[in-house]
NUSE-677409 format. One record per residue: residue in three letters; z, y negated, x of N, C-alpha, C, O in turn; residue number from 1. Coordinates in steps of 0.001 Angstrom, whole numbers. Layout:
<nodes>
code=ALA; nzz=Z; nyy=Y; nxx=X; cazz=Z; cayy=Y; caxx=X; czz=Z; cyy=Y; cxx=X; ozz=Z; oyy=Y; oxx=X; pos=NUM;
...
</nodes>
This chain:
<nodes>
code=UNK; nzz=-21149; nyy=-9001; nxx=-8499; cazz=-19911; cayy=-8543; caxx=-7887; czz=-18781; cyy=-8633; cxx=-8917; ozz=-18740; oyy=-9556; oxx=-9731; pos=1;
code=UNK; nzz=-17896; nyy=-7689; nxx=-8868; cazz=-16739; cayy=-7672; caxx=-9751; czz=-15831; cyy=-8870; cxx=-9445; ozz=-15929; oyy=-9476; oxx=-8378; pos=2;
code=UNK; nzz=-14967; nyy=-9193; nxx=-10374; cazz=-14017; cayy=-10282; caxx=-10173; czz=-13148; cyy=-9992; cxx=-8953; ozz=-12839; oyy=-10901; oxx=-8182; pos=3;
code=UNK; nzz=-12751; nyy=-8724; nxx=-8774; cazz=-11877; cayy=-8333; caxx=-7670; czz=-12273; cyy=-6940; cxx=-7203; ozz=-12487; oyy=-6048; oxx=-8024; pos=4;
code=UNK; nzz=-12373; nyy=-6746; nxx=-5895; cazz=-12702; cayy=-5430; caxx=-5347; czz=-11752; cyy=-5115; cxx=-4196; ozz=-11775; oyy=-5788; oxx=-3165; pos=5;
code=UNK; nzz=-10920; nyy=-4096; nxx=-4372; cazz=-10051; cayy=-3626; caxx=-3302; czz=-10902; cyy=-2808; cxx=-2344; ozz=-11565; oyy=-1856; oxx=-2755; pos=6;
code=UNK; nzz=-10883; nyy=-3174; nxx=-1076; cazz=-11724; cayy=-2505; caxx=-80; czz=-10933; cyy=-1556; cxx=809; ozz=-11484; oyy=-577; oxx=1312; pos=7;
code=UNK; nzz=-9649; nyy=-1833; nxx=1009; cazz=-8880; cayy=-967; caxx=1884; czz=-7387; cyy=-1218; cxx=1816; ozz=-6929; oyy=-2326; oxx=1534; pos=8;
code=UNK; nzz=-6642; nyy=-157; nxx=2085; cazz=-5186; cayy=-204; caxx=2215; czz=-4867; cyy=497; cxx=3525; ozz=-5283; oyy=1636; oxx=3738; pos=9;
code=UNK; nzz=-4132; nyy=-175; nxx=4404; cazz=-3765; cayy=403; caxx=5702; czz=-2266; cyy=325; cxx=5909; ozz=-1630; oyy=-661; oxx=5537; pos=10;
code=UNK; nzz=-1700; nyy=1371; nxx=6505; cazz=-329; cayy=1319; caxx=7003; czz=-402; cyy=787; cxx=8423; ozz=-1238; oyy=1225; oxx=9213; pos=11;
code=UNK; nzz=478; nyy=-161; nxx=8751; cazz=452; cayy=-805; caxx=10062; czz=1845; cyy=-737; cxx=10670; ozz=2834; oyy=-1105; oxx=10037; pos=12;
code=UNK; nzz=1908; nyy=-253; nxx=11926; cazz=3188; cayy=-129; caxx=12616; czz=2987; cyy=-286; cxx=14115; ozz=1968; oyy=144; oxx=14655; pos=13;
code=UNK; nzz=3949; nyy=-898; nxx=14788; cazz=3897; cayy=-960; caxx=16255; czz=3956; cyy=434; cxx=16842; ozz=3433; oyy=674; oxx=17930; pos=14;
code=UNK; nzz=4593; nyy=1363; nxx=16129; cazz=4780; cayy=2720; caxx=16629; czz=3495; cyy=3539; cxx=16613; ozz=3199; oyy=4236; oxx=17584; pos=15;
code=UNK; nzz=2718; nyy=3469; nxx=15513; cazz=1526; cayy=4316; caxx=15419; czz=233; cyy=3536; cxx=15223; ozz=-822; oyy=4141; oxx=15033; pos=16;
code=UNK; nzz=289; nyy=2226; nxx=15265; cazz=-926; cayy=1432; caxx=15109; czz=-1287; cyy=1246; cxx=13652; ozz=-453; oyy=852; oxx=12837; pos=17;
code=UNK; nzz=-2531; nyy=1531; nxx=13333; cazz=-3052; cayy=1279; caxx=11987; czz=-3750; cyy=2533; cxx=11477; ozz=-4553; oyy=3136; oxx=12188; pos=18;
code=UNK; nzz=-3442; nyy=2922; nxx=10241; cazz=-4102; cayy=4083; caxx=9648; czz=-4517; cyy=3747; cxx=8220; ozz=-3725; oyy=3220; oxx=7439; pos=19;
code=UNK; nzz=-5764; nyy=4059; nxx=7892; cazz=-6290; cayy=3807; caxx=6549; czz=-5708; cyy=4820; cxx=5577; ozz=-5641; oyy=6014; oxx=5870; pos=20;
code=UNK; nzz=-5292; nyy=4334; nxx=4427; cazz=-4826; cayy=5192; caxx=3343; czz=-6018; cyy=5427; cxx=2423; ozz=-6632; oyy=4463; oxx=1965; pos=21;
code=UNK; nzz=-6363; nyy=6682; nxx=2140; cazz=-7511; cayy=6951; caxx=1262; czz=-7301; cyy=6308; cxx=-110; ozz=-6240; oyy=6457; oxx=-715; pos=22;
code=UNK; nzz=-8314; nyy=5596; nxx=-593; cazz=-8241; cayy=5011; caxx=-1928; czz=-8441; cyy=6107; cxx=-2960; ozz=-9005; oyy=7152; oxx=-2638; pos=23;
code=UNK; nzz=-7995; nyy=5897; nxx=-4189; cazz=-8023; cayy=6915; caxx=-5246; czz=-9379; cyy=7588; cxx=-5399; ozz=-9453; oyy=8808; oxx=-5547; pos=24;
code=UNK; nzz=-10442; nyy=6812; nxx=-5364; cazz=-11771; cayy=7377; caxx=-5571; czz=-12176; cyy=8333; cxx=-4447; ozz=-13092; oyy=9137; oxx=-4619; pos=25;
code=UNK; nzz=-11505; nyy=8249; nxx=-3309; cazz=-11862; cayy=9075; caxx=-2156; czz=-10959; cyy=10301; cxx=-2021; ozz=-11133; oyy=11081; oxx=-1084; pos=26;
code=UNK; nzz=-10020; nyy=10489; nxx=-2913; cazz=-9124; cayy=11635; caxx=-2833; czz=-7699; cyy=11191; cxx=-2584; ozz=-7463; oyy=10068; oxx=-2138; pos=27;
code=UNK; nzz=-6751; nyy=12063; nxx=-2868; cazz=-5349; cayy=11697; caxx=-2729; czz=-4704; cyy=12494; cxx=-1615; ozz=-3880; oyy=13373; oxx=-1866; pos=28;
code=UNK; nzz=-5075; nyy=12192; nxx=-400; cazz=-4414; cayy=12818; caxx=737; czz=-3023; cyy=12216; cxx=885; ozz=-2826; oyy=11023; oxx=652; pos=29;
code=UNK; nzz=-2068; nyy=13042; nxx=1271; cazz=-716; cayy=12567; caxx=1539; czz=-659; cyy=12176; cxx=3010; ozz=-1105; oyy=12924; oxx=3879; pos=30;
code=UNK; nzz=-108; nyy=11000; nxx=3280; cazz=20; cayy=10511; caxx=4648; czz=1451; cyy=10781; cxx=5107; ozz=2401; oyy=10356; oxx=4449; pos=31;
code=UNK; nzz=1617; nyy=11486; nxx=6234; cazz=2937; cayy=11747; caxx=6808; czz=3314; cyy=10623; cxx=7757; ozz=2513; oyy=10226; oxx=8603; pos=32;
code=UNK; nzz=4541; nyy=10105; nxx=7618; cazz=5051; cayy=9081; caxx=8530; czz=6468; cyy=9453; cxx=8946; ozz=7232; oyy=9981; oxx=8138; pos=33;
code=UNK; nzz=6829; nyy=9181; nxx=10212; cazz=8163; cayy=9546; caxx=10692; czz=9262; cyy=8696; cxx=10053; ozz=9079; oyy=7505; oxx=9802; pos=34;
code=UNK; nzz=10399; nyy=9330; nxx=9799; cazz=11549; cayy=8619; caxx=9254; czz=11946; cyy=7468; cxx=10184; ozz=11793; oyy=7559; oxx=11402; pos=35;
code=UNK; nzz=12455; nyy=6394; nxx=9596; cazz=12939; cayy=5259; caxx=10375; czz=11865; cyy=4347; cxx=10948; ozz=12192; oyy=3363; oxx=11611; pos=36;
code=UNK; nzz=10597; nyy=4645; nxx=10712; cazz=9508; cayy=3819; caxx=11229; czz=9497; cyy=2465; cxx=10521; ozz=9723; oyy=2392; oxx=9313; pos=37;
code=UNK; nzz=9236; nyy=1408; nxx=11264; cazz=9035; cayy=88; caxx=10677; czz=7542; cyy=-17; cxx=10373; ozz=6705; oyy=70; oxx=11271; pos=38;
code=UNK; nzz=7223; nyy=-206; nxx=9087; cazz=5824; cayy=-157; caxx=8654; czz=5535; cyy=-1290; cxx=7667; ozz=6394; oyy=-1698; oxx=6885; pos=39;
code=UNK; nzz=4306; nyy=-1777; nxx=7730; cazz=3823; cayy=-2766; caxx=6778; czz=2561; cyy=-2254; cxx=6127; ozz=1997; oyy=-1250; oxx=6559; pos=40;
code=UNK; nzz=2118; nyy=-2933; nxx=5097; cazz=901; cayy=-2568; caxx=4391; czz=-77; cyy=-3733; cxx=4491; ozz=279; oyy=-4880; oxx=4221; pos=41;
code=UNK; nzz=-1319; nyy=-3427; nxx=4884; cazz=-2382; cayy=-4424; caxx=4929; czz=-3359; cyy=-4132; cxx=3794; ozz=-3806; oyy=-2997; oxx=3626; pos=42;
code=UNK; nzz=-3685; nyy=-5157; nxx=3022; cazz=-4583; cayy=-5040; caxx=1882; czz=-5856; cyy=-5818; cxx=2179; ozz=-5788; oyy=-6989; oxx=2554; pos=43;
code=UNK; nzz=-7011; nyy=-5190; nxx=2019; cazz=-8293; cayy=-5852; caxx=2243; czz=-9062; cyy=-5867; cxx=928; ozz=-9194; oyy=-4837; oxx=267; pos=44;
code=UNK; nzz=-9572; nyy=-7049; nxx=551; cazz=-10246; cayy=-7186; caxx=-735; czz=-11284; cyy=-8306; cxx=-700; ozz=-11305; oyy=-9136; oxx=209; pos=45;
code=UNK; nzz=-12142; nyy=-8301; nxx=-1720; cazz=-13136; cayy=-9358; caxx=-1958; czz=-12915; cyy=-9890; cxx=-3373; ozz=-12358; oyy=-9202; oxx=-4228; pos=46;
code=UNK; nzz=-13359; nyy=-11121; nxx=-3602; cazz=-13304; cayy=-11681; caxx=-4941; czz=-14697; cyy=-12144; cxx=-5355; ozz=-15454; oyy=-12675; oxx=-4543; pos=47;
code=UNK; nzz=-15020; nyy=-11938; nxx=-6615; cazz=-16323; cayy=-12345; caxx=-7136; czz=-16291; cyy=-13710; cxx=-7794; ozz=-17334; oyy=-14292; oxx=-8094; pos=48;
code=UNK; nzz=-15088; nyy=-14217; nxx=-8018; cazz=-14915; cayy=-15565; caxx=-8557; czz=-13585; cyy=-16095; cxx=-8040; ozz=-12801; oyy=-15358; oxx=-7442; pos=49;
code=UNK; nzz=-13341; nyy=-17371; nxx=-8276; cazz=-12076; cayy=-17962; caxx=-7834; czz=-10925; cyy=-17338; cxx=-8613; ozz=-10988; oyy=-17201; oxx=-9835; pos=50;
code=UNK; nzz=-9880; nyy=-16963; nxx=-7892; cazz=-8696; cayy=-16360; caxx=-8512; czz=-7485; cyy=-17180; cxx=-8098; ozz=-7209; oyy=-17338; oxx=-6909; pos=51;
code=UNK; nzz=-6769; nyy=-17698; nxx=-9082; cazz=-5532; cayy=-18428; caxx=-8815; czz=-4353; cyy=-17500; cxx=-9069; ozz=-4397; oyy=-16651; oxx=-9960; pos=52;
code=UNK; nzz=-3311; nyy=-17667; nxx=-8286; cazz=-2072; cayy=-16938; caxx=-8520; czz=-2183; cyy=-15436; cxx=-8379; ozz=-1519; oyy=-14701; oxx=-9110; pos=53;
code=UNK; nzz=-3014; nyy=-14954; nxx=-7449; cazz=-3141; cayy=-13510; caxx=-7247; czz=-1790; cyy=-12943; cxx=-6815; ozz=-1158; oyy=-13439; oxx=-5882; pos=54;
code=UNK; nzz=-1367; nyy=-11902; nxx=-7509; cazz=-73; cayy=-11272; caxx=-7250; czz=-276; cyy=-9778; cxx=-7062; ozz=-1081; oyy=-9158; oxx=-7757; pos=55;
code=UNK; nzz=464; nyy=-9200; nxx=-6112; cazz=443; cayy=-7762; caxx=-5880; czz=1802; cyy=-7207; cxx=-6281; ozz=2833; oyy=-7655; oxx=-5778; pos=56;
code=UNK; nzz=1807; nyy=-6230; nxx=-7189; cazz=3041; cayy=-5591; caxx=-7651; czz=2995; cyy=-4138; cxx=-7212; ozz=2075; oyy=-3397; oxx=-7561; pos=57;
code=UNK; nzz=4010; nyy=-3737; nxx=-6434; cazz=4072; cayy=-2373; caxx=-5907; czz=5268; cyy=-1664; cxx=-6522; ozz=6380; oyy=-2192; oxx=-6534; pos=58;
code=UNK; nzz=5023; nyy=-448; nxx=-7038; cazz=6083; cayy=368; caxx=-7612; czz=6166; cyy=1672; cxx=-6831; ozz=5168; oyy=2379; oxx=-6689; pos=59;
code=UNK; nzz=7358; nyy=1992; nxx=-6321; cazz=7555; cayy=3232; caxx=-5561; czz=8432; cyy=4193; cxx=-6356; ozz=9453; oyy=3814; oxx=-6931; pos=60;
code=UNK; nzz=7990; nyy=5464; nxx=-6365; cazz=8729; cayy=6513; caxx=-7064; czz=9039; cyy=7640; cxx=-6088; ozz=8260; oyy=7927; oxx=-5179; pos=61;
code=UNK; nzz=10188; nyy=8272; nxx=-6293; cazz=10598; cayy=9418; caxx=-5487; czz=11239; cyy=10414; cxx=-6440; ozz=12150; oyy=10072; oxx=-7194; pos=62;
code=UNK; nzz=10753; nyy=11654; nxx=-6399; cazz=11262; cayy=12719; caxx=-7264; czz=11208; cyy=12311; cxx=-8738; ozz=12122; oyy=12598; oxx=-9511; pos=63;
code=UNK; nzz=10110; nyy=11631; nxx=-9113; cazz=9883; cayy=11284; caxx=-10501; czz=10598; cyy=10043; cxx=-11017; ozz=10442; oyy=9693; oxx=-12186; pos=64;
code=UNK; nzz=11384; nyy=9365; nxx=-10171; cazz=12117; cayy=8169; caxx=-10596; czz=11603; cyy=6945; cxx=-9856; ozz=11358; oyy=6999; oxx=-8650; pos=65;
code=UNK; nzz=11440; nyy=5852; nxx=-10570; cazz=11081; cayy=4586; caxx=-9927; czz=12294; cyy=4114; cxx=-9139; ozz=13379; oyy=3945; oxx=-9695; pos=66;
code=UNK; nzz=12101; nyy=3900; nxx=-7828; cazz=13217; cayy=3484; caxx=-6982; czz=13108; cyy=2033; cxx=-6523; ozz=14102; oyy=1441; oxx=-6102; pos=67;
code=UNK; nzz=11906; nyy=1456; nxx=-6600; cazz=11746; cayy=65; caxx=-6177; czz=10483; cyy=-525; cxx=-6768; ozz=9473; oyy=159; oxx=-6931; pos=68;
code=UNK; nzz=10559; nyy=-1807; nxx=-7084; cazz=9392; cayy=-2580; caxx=-7505; czz=9427; cyy=-3886; cxx=-6728; ozz=10416; oyy=-4617; oxx=-6767; pos=69;
code=UNK; nzz=8337; nyy=-4172; nxx=-6023; cazz=8224; cayy=-5407; caxx=-5250; czz=7065; cyy=-6223; cxx=-5791; ozz=6022; oyy=-5685; oxx=-6162; pos=70;
code=UNK; nzz=7268; nyy=-7526; nxx=-5828; cazz=6236; cayy=-8446; caxx=-6319; czz=5962; cyy=-9461; cxx=-5220; ozz=6872; oyy=-10155; oxx=-4766; pos=71;
code=UNK; nzz=4703; nyy=-9547; nxx=-4792; cazz=4297; cayy=-10490; caxx=-3740; czz=3219; cyy=-11411; cxx=-4285; ozz=2142; oyy=-10952; oxx=-4664; pos=72;
code=UNK; nzz=3503; nyy=-12718; nxx=-4326; cazz=2496; cayy=-13687; caxx=-4729; czz=1626; cyy=-13950; cxx=-3506; ozz=2111; oyy=-14410; oxx=-2472; pos=73;
code=UNK; nzz=323; nyy=-13651; nxx=-3638; cazz=-602; cayy=-13769; caxx=-2514; czz=-1283; cyy=-15130; cxx=-2460; ozz=-1691; oyy=-15568; oxx=-1385; pos=74;
code=UNK; nzz=-1414; nyy=-15813; nxx=-3608; cazz=-1996; cayy=-17146; caxx=-3620; czz=-3329; cyy=-17208; cxx=-4325; ozz=-3687; oyy=-16314; oxx=-5092; pos=75;
code=UNK; nzz=-4076; nyy=-18297; nxx=-4053; cazz=-5380; cayy=-18500; caxx=-4651; czz=-6485; cyy=-18167; cxx=-3661; ozz=-6326; oyy=-18372; oxx=-2458; pos=76;
code=UNK; nzz=-7612; nyy=-17651; nxx=-4166; cazz=-8718; cayy=-17233; caxx=-3308; czz=-10043; cyy=-17680; cxx=-3901; ozz=-10274; oyy=-17554; oxx=-5104; pos=77;
code=UNK; nzz=-10912; nyy=-18205; nxx=-3039; cazz=-12277; cayy=-18559; caxx=-3434; czz=-13110; cyy=-17292; cxx=-3494; ozz=-12713; oyy=-16264; oxx=-2946; pos=78;
code=UNK; nzz=-14265; nyy=-17351; nxx=-4156; cazz=-15157; cayy=-16185; caxx=-4166; czz=-15559; cyy=-15816; cxx=-2736; ozz=-15825; oyy=-16693; oxx=-1914; pos=79;
code=UNK; nzz=-15599; nyy=-14538; nxx=-2451; cazz=-16032; cayy=-14085; caxx=-1131; czz=-15039; cyy=-13132; cxx=-506; ozz=-14351; oyy=-12369; oxx=-1183; pos=80;
code=UNK; nzz=-14992; nyy=-13204; nxx=802; cazz=-14132; cayy=-12311; caxx=1561; czz=-14980; cyy=-11534; cxx=2551; ozz=-16140; oyy=-11897; oxx=2748; pos=81;
code=UNK; nzz=-14487; nyy=-10520; nxx=3164; cazz=-13221; cayy=-9881; caxx=2824; czz=-12013; cyy=-10699; cxx=3302; ozz=-12039; oyy=-11354; oxx=4344; pos=82;
code=UNK; nzz=-10965; nyy=-10626; nxx=2490; cazz=-9678; cayy=-11203; caxx=2824; czz=-8749; cyy=-10056; cxx=3213; ozz=-8850; oyy=-8956; oxx=2670; pos=83;
code=UNK; nzz=-7850; nyy=-10317; nxx=4151; cazz=-6831; cayy=-9311; caxx=4488; czz=-5471; cyy=-9972; cxx=4444; ozz=-5251; oyy=-11024; oxx=5045; pos=84;
code=UNK; nzz=-4563; nyy=-9338; nxx=3724; cazz=-3184; cayy=-9808; caxx=3597; czz=-2283; cyy=-8698; cxx=4120; ozz=-2425; oyy=-7541; oxx=3724; pos=85;
code=UNK; nzz=-1351; nyy=-9048; nxx=5014; cazz=-374; cayy=-8055; caxx=5461; czz=964; cyy=-8381; cxx=4816; ozz=1493; oyy=-9481; oxx=4980; pos=86;
code=UNK; nzz=1504; nyy=-7420; nxx=4085; cazz=2793; cayy=-7582; caxx=3424; czz=3922; cyy=-7440; cxx=4438; ozz=3704; oyy=-6969; oxx=5554; pos=87;
code=UNK; nzz=5102; nyy=-7839; nxx=4057; cazz=6270; cayy=-7750; caxx=4937; czz=6516; cyy=-6307; cxx=5369; ozz=6239; oyy=-5363; oxx=4630; pos=88;
code=UNK; nzz=7039; nyy=-6162; nxx=6578; cazz=7364; cayy=-4825; caxx=7073; czz=8726; cyy=-4391; cxx=6550; ozz=9552; oyy=-5214; oxx=6156; pos=89;
code=UNK; nzz=8938; nyy=-3083; nxx=6554; cazz=10237; cayy=-2532; caxx=6189; czz=10472; cyy=-1255; cxx=6975; ozz=9529; oyy=-583; oxx=7391; pos=90;
code=UNK; nzz=11742; nyy=-928; nxx=7172; cazz=12104; cayy=309; caxx=7865; czz=12223; cyy=1421; cxx=6826; ozz=12918; oyy=1277; oxx=5820; pos=91;
code=UNK; nzz=11529; nyy=2534; nxx=7088; cazz=11579; cayy=3677; caxx=6180; czz=12929; cyy=4377; cxx=6286; ozz=13591; oyy=4295; oxx=7320; pos=92;
code=UNK; nzz=13339; nyy=5064; nxx=5225; cazz=14624; cayy=5768; caxx=5240; czz=14703; cyy=6845; cxx=6329; ozz=13688; oyy=7310; oxx=6848; pos=93;
code=UNK; nzz=15928; nyy=7218; nxx=6649; cazz=16201; cayy=8261; caxx=7641; czz=17076; cyy=9319; cxx=6970; ozz=17907; oyy=9003; oxx=6118; pos=94;
code=UNK; nzz=16879; nyy=10573; nxx=7362; cazz=17738; cayy=11661; caxx=6869; czz=17413; cyy=12056; cxx=5451; ozz=16320; oyy=12547; oxx=5167; pos=95;
code=UNK; nzz=18369; nyy=11841; nxx=4552; cazz=18214; cayy=12281; caxx=3162; czz=17082; cyy=11561; cxx=2432; ozz=16680; oyy=11999; oxx=1354; pos=96;
code=UNK; nzz=16559; nyy=10472; nxx=2991; cazz=15459; cayy=9745; caxx=2377; czz=14102; cyy=10376; cxx=2634; ozz=13089; oyy=9886; oxx=2134; pos=97;
code=UNK; nzz=14066; nyy=11462; nxx=3411; cazz=12791; cayy=12126; caxx=3679; czz=12263; cyy=12752; cxx=2387; ozz=13031; oyy=13083; oxx=1484; pos=98;
code=UNK; nzz=10963; nyy=12905; nxx=2318; cazz=10327; cayy=13489; caxx=1144; czz=9073; cyy=12723; cxx=784; ozz=8638; oyy=11834; oxx=1515; pos=99;
code=UNK; nzz=8498; nyy=13079; nxx=-352; cazz=7243; cayy=12472; caxx=-795; czz=7515; cyy=11329; cxx=-1766; ozz=8330; oyy=11442; oxx=-2682; pos=100;
code=UNK; nzz=6813; nyy=10236; nxx=-1539; cazz=6923; cayy=9042; caxx=-2365; czz=5547; cyy=8730; cxx=-2948; ozz=4534; oyy=8844; oxx=-2257; pos=101;
code=UNK; nzz=5513; nyy=8339; nxx=-4210; cazz=4284; cayy=7912; caxx=-4863; czz=4346; cyy=6398; cxx=-5005; ozz=5367; oyy=5843; oxx=-5414; pos=102;
code=UNK; nzz=3254; nyy=5741; nxx=-4667; cazz=3192; cayy=4287; caxx=-4701; czz=2018; cyy=3863; cxx=-5567; ozz=904; oyy=4360; oxx=-5399; pos=103;
code=UNK; nzz=2264; nyy=2948; nxx=-6490; cazz=1200; cayy=2357; caxx=-7291; czz=1229; cyy=858; cxx=-7064; ozz=2258; oyy=206; oxx=-7240; pos=104;
code=UNK; nzz=79; nyy=320; nxx=-6670; cazz=-54; cayy=-1115; caxx=-6476; czz=-999; cyy=-1688; cxx=-7515; ozz=-2045; oyy=-1108; oxx=-7807; pos=105;
code=UNK; nzz=-620; nyy=-2838; nxx=-8072; cazz=-1465; cayy=-3512; caxx=-9062; czz=-1704; cyy=-4942; cxx=-8614; ozz=-790; oyy=-5609; oxx=-8130; pos=106;
code=UNK; nzz=-2928; nyy=-5409; nxx=-8773; cazz=-3278; cayy=-6789; caxx=-8494; czz=-3421; cyy=-7511; cxx=-9822; ozz=-4168; oyy=-7068; oxx=-10694; pos=107;
code=UNK; nzz=-2708; nyy=-8620; nxx=-9982; cazz=-2715; cayy=-9384; caxx=-11222; czz=-3160; cyy=-10813; cxx=-10950; ozz=-2913; oyy=-11353; oxx=-9871; pos=108;
code=UNK; nzz=-3823; nyy=-11427; nxx=-11938; cazz=-4151; cayy=-12843; caxx=-11796; czz=-2987; cyy=-13674; cxx=-12351; ozz=-1967; oyy=-13118; oxx=-12757; pos=109;
code=UNK; nzz=-3138; nyy=-14998; nxx=-12368; cazz=-2054; cayy=-15894; caxx=-12780; czz=-1611; cyy=-15655; cxx=-14224; ozz=-458; oyy=-15917; oxx=-14567; pos=110;
code=UNK; nzz=-2516; nyy=-15160; nxx=-15069; cazz=-2174; cayy=-14885; caxx=-16464; czz=-1577; cyy=-13500; cxx=-16655; ozz=-1201; oyy=-13149; oxx=-17773; pos=111;
code=UNK; nzz=-1481; nyy=-12710; nxx=-15604; cazz=-937; cayy=-11360; caxx=-15702; czz=-1968; cyy=-10293; cxx=-16004; ozz=-1615; oyy=-9136; oxx=-16236; pos=112;
code=UNK; nzz=-3253; nyy=-10670; nxx=-16005; cazz=-4321; cayy=-9693; caxx=-16247; czz=-4479; cyy=-8805; cxx=-15016; ozz=-4571; oyy=-9301; oxx=-13893; pos=113;
code=UNK; nzz=-4509; nyy=-7485; nxx=-15232; cazz=-4675; cayy=-6544; caxx=-14126; czz=-6120; cyy=-6549; cxx=-13646; ozz=-7047; oyy=-6318; oxx=-14422; pos=114;
code=UNK; nzz=-6297; nyy=-6815; nxx=-12350; cazz=-7626; cayy=-6851; caxx=-11749; czz=-7973; cyy=-5543; cxx=-11053; ozz=-9144; oyy=-5169; oxx=-10978; pos=115;
code=UNK; nzz=-6966; nyy=-4848; nxx=-10545; cazz=-7174; cayy=-3568; caxx=-9853; czz=-5850; cyy=-2827; cxx=-9791; ozz=-4772; oyy=-3417; oxx=-9862; pos=116;
code=UNK; nzz=-5971; nyy=-1505; nxx=-9656; cazz=-4798; cayy=-630; caxx=-9527; czz=-5151; cyy=448; cxx=-8519; ozz=-6268; oyy=965; oxx=-8520; pos=117;
code=UNK; nzz=-4199; nyy=788; nxx=-7659; cazz=-4406; cayy=1820; caxx=-6638; czz=-3126; cyy=2636; cxx=-6510; ozz=-2025; oyy=2086; oxx=-6540; pos=118;
code=UNK; nzz=-3276; nyy=3948; nxx=-6368; cazz=-2128; cayy=4834; caxx=-6186; czz=-2347; cyy=5709; cxx=-4966; ozz=-3470; oyy=6127; oxx=-4685; pos=119;
code=UNK; nzz=-1270; nyy=5983; nxx=-4244; cazz=-1330; cayy=6909; caxx=-3119; czz=58; cyy=7501; cxx=-2898; ozz=1042; oyy=7057; oxx=-3489; pos=120;
code=UNK; nzz=114; nyy=8506; nxx=-2041; cazz=1382; cayy=9169; caxx=-1735; czz=1595; cyy=9203; cxx=-235; ozz=647; oyy=9323; oxx=542; pos=121;
code=UNK; nzz=2849; nyy=9096; nxx=156; cazz=3179; cayy=9315; caxx=1559; czz=4446; cyy=10147; cxx=1637; ozz=5277; oyy=10149; oxx=729; pos=122;
code=UNK; nzz=4565; nyy=10851; nxx=2748; cazz=5699; cayy=11750; caxx=2956; czz=6443; cyy=11294; cxx=4193; ozz=5871; oyy=11220; oxx=5280; pos=123;
code=UNK; nzz=7726; nyy=10988; nxx=4025; cazz=8573; cayy=10650; caxx=5167; czz=9108; cyy=11964; cxx=5718; ozz=9745; oyy=12738; oxx=5003; pos=124;
code=UNK; nzz=8840; nyy=12205; nxx=7006; cazz=9234; cayy=13470; caxx=7637; czz=10220; cyy=13203; cxx=8763; ozz=10226; oyy=12129; oxx=9365; pos=125;
code=UNK; nzz=11054; nyy=14205; nxx=9036; cazz=12011; cayy=14092; caxx=10139; czz=11256; cyy=13926; cxx=11454; ozz=10170; oyy=14480; oxx=11620; pos=126;
code=UNK; nzz=11811; nyy=13187; nxx=12363; cazz=11154; cayy=12882; caxx=13639; czz=10688; cyy=14133; cxx=14391; ozz=9619; oyy=14111; oxx=15000; pos=127;
code=UNK; nzz=11452; nyy=15206; nxx=14362; cazz=11062; cayy=16425; caxx=15063; czz=9891; cyy=17153; cxx=14401; ozz=9299; oyy=18052; oxx=14998; pos=128;
code=UNK; nzz=9552; nyy=16759; nxx=13151; cazz=8511; cayy=17445; caxx=12396; czz=7110; cyy=16898; cxx=12631; ozz=6125; oyy=17541; oxx=12270; pos=129;
code=UNK; nzz=7015; nyy=15717; nxx=13232; cazz=5700; cayy=15090; caxx=13403; czz=5720; cyy=14248; cxx=14666; ozz=6688; oyy=13536; oxx=14934; pos=130;
code=UNK; nzz=4645; nyy=14334; nxx=15442; cazz=4540; cayy=13534; caxx=16663; czz=3830; cyy=12224; cxx=16413; ozz=4034; oyy=11256; oxx=17145; pos=131;
code=UNK; nzz=2999; nyy=12179; nxx=15390; cazz=2248; cayy=10973; caxx=15060; czz=1975; cyy=10984; cxx=13566; ozz=2236; oyy=11975; oxx=12885; pos=132;
code=UNK; nzz=1463; nyy=9908; nxx=13077; cazz=1104; cayy=9855; caxx=11670; czz=-18; cyy=10858; cxx=11446; ozz=-958; oyy=10937; oxx=12237; pos=133;
code=UNK; nzz=84; nyy=11614; nxx=10375; cazz=-946; cayy=12602; caxx=10069; czz=-1230; cyy=12604; cxx=8590; ozz=-447; oyy=12092; oxx=7790; pos=134;
code=UNK; nzz=-2360; nyy=13185; nxx=8232; cazz=-2729; cayy=13351; caxx=6831; czz=-2812; cyy=14834; cxx=6534; ozz=-3293; oyy=15622; oxx=7348; pos=135;
code=UNK; nzz=-2337; nyy=15200; nxx=5356; cazz=-2467; cayy=16591; caxx=4920; czz=-2861; cyy=16591; cxx=3460; ozz=-2690; oyy=15585; oxx=2771; pos=136;
code=UNK; nzz=-3383; nyy=17696; nxx=2981; cazz=-3835; cayy=17762; caxx=1587; czz=-2718; cyy=18212; cxx=697; ozz=-2903; oyy=18330; oxx=-514; pos=137;
</nodes>
């Protein structure tokens, strides 16, 4: 088993429940989400050895510019899993914040070595444009 294996990324919201985000190897579908939704990200992974100081670094870009970088220290993990970590929720922008966002997440160990990287895109749409979370190509 690899040192670290990302198994899943899900968007989680009281409004629409839980939806799996396709991992890079499975294709880059864009996920549509309504503006103003309160959403969190759930990360599911396994470890092949003990990992201390596991950190998740998320970088969000909009229209080609990096607009935010968040760093979450997840802690230490014994070999095994699957483990699931849910990151803090946030309210998505409304109005002029609509559009497509690219997100890259990196998992780092305590020494800063990259264990995994995942990228996906989501599109914030006006409330009248979507009744539920949807995926489009």
